[in-house]
N, C-alpha and C positions, 0 to 999 in steps of 0.2 A: 587534495586533488587539484589539479590545474584548472583554473577558471576557464580556459579555452576549451578544455574537454567537456566541462559542465555546460558551457554555452552551446557547443556543437551537438550534444546528445539530446534526444527527446527524454523528458522527465515526467514521472507520474507520481501522484500522491495516492497511495493505496491504503484503504481503510480495511482493517482485518480484526476479527474477534480475538480476544486474548488466548483462548484455548488453542487456536491454530498456531500461534507463535510457540506455544508450549509443546505442541506436537512436533513441529519442525520449523525452526527459526529461519531456515534458508529456502523456504518454499512459500509461494502464494498460490491460492487456488480459487476457482470460481464456479458457481452453478451456471452462470450466464456466459455462453461462449462468446458473445459480442464484447463483453468486458475483457475477456481473456485475449481475444484477437487484437485488441488495441495495442497491447504491450508486445514488443518484439525483442528478440535476442539483441543485446548491445544497448538497449535502453537503460535508463536509470530509474530506480524506484526509491521513494522515501516511504518507508514502512510505518504506518500509523496504527498502533495497537489501541483499540477502544477501551471503554469502561471495563473495569474500574481504574485502569492504569493511565489512560489517556496520554500516551507519549509516543513520540517518534523514536523508533528503535534503531535507526541508522539509515545510511544511504547505501543502496545495493546496486550491483550491475546484474542484468538479466543474462544468465549463462545459457539457459536452455528453455525452450517452450515446447511442450508436448502434453498429450493426455496421458494420465496414469503414471507419472514419475514415482509417486509414493501412494501405494494402494491403501495405506492407513490414514490418509489425509481426509478426515471426516469431521463434520461439525454437527452439533445437536440443533435441530431446527425448532421453530416455535411449538411444534406438536410433540417435542421430546424424542423425535426420531433421528438417529445418526445418519447423516446424509453425506455421501461421498462427493468431494469436489474434484472431479476428474480433469478439469481444464487447469493445468498447472504450469508454473514458471519456477525453475530452479534459480536461486539467487546466490551471489557472492558478495559478502560484506566488503564495502570499499572504505567507508568511514564509520567506525563504531562510535556512536554517541546515543545517549538517551536524553531526549529533549522533552520536558513536560510541555504539553501543548493544550491549553484549556480553551474555553469558549471565546475569550477575548482575543486570543491569538488567531483562532479560526476566522474571525470576522475580517481579518486583514488579508486573507488569502484571495487571490484573484477570482477564484471560482465560487467563493462563498455566496455571492449574490444570486447565483442560479438555483440555490437550494430552497425548496418550499418549506421544509421542516428541518432546519440544520441540526437539531438534536438527534435526528434519526438518519442524517446524511441522505435522506430520500431513498434509502435502500440502494444507493449507488456505492460502489467500492473503488472506482478508478476515476481520477481527475487529472487532466493534463495540467502541468505546472508551467509557470513563467519563471524567468530568472529572478524576478522580484520575489516570488514565492520562496525560491531557494535561498535567496539572501536573507529573507525574514526568518526562515527556519535556522539557518546557520548562525544568525546573530543570537538566538536564544540559548 
């Protein structure tokens, strides 16, 4: 991808559970509509798949943002109940790569210092990225 396009676009680091990637690798969804509303069509997403894999699955372009794109997009919550994540973004893979990204790498991201409990990502799923974050990830 051209650097100028990367610089001009808003970029997000999105933390997602592994089971959601398995359901649909071209979709991200949220319980919290405020996280969903932050990301818009045309933005760029670095899709981070959490434990046990802990890797960035690639760089994606946000094609569509709406509720209910995939009615089967559900996650099992802490109480064992399948919960529908209706606030969804359809993604298009721009750069396929799988980048292992462990705790030491996390510490170098610009938004890491705001996390109170980095092992849990403070139950946040969306983080605005700097170009320095993008360069760090693409170097790995």
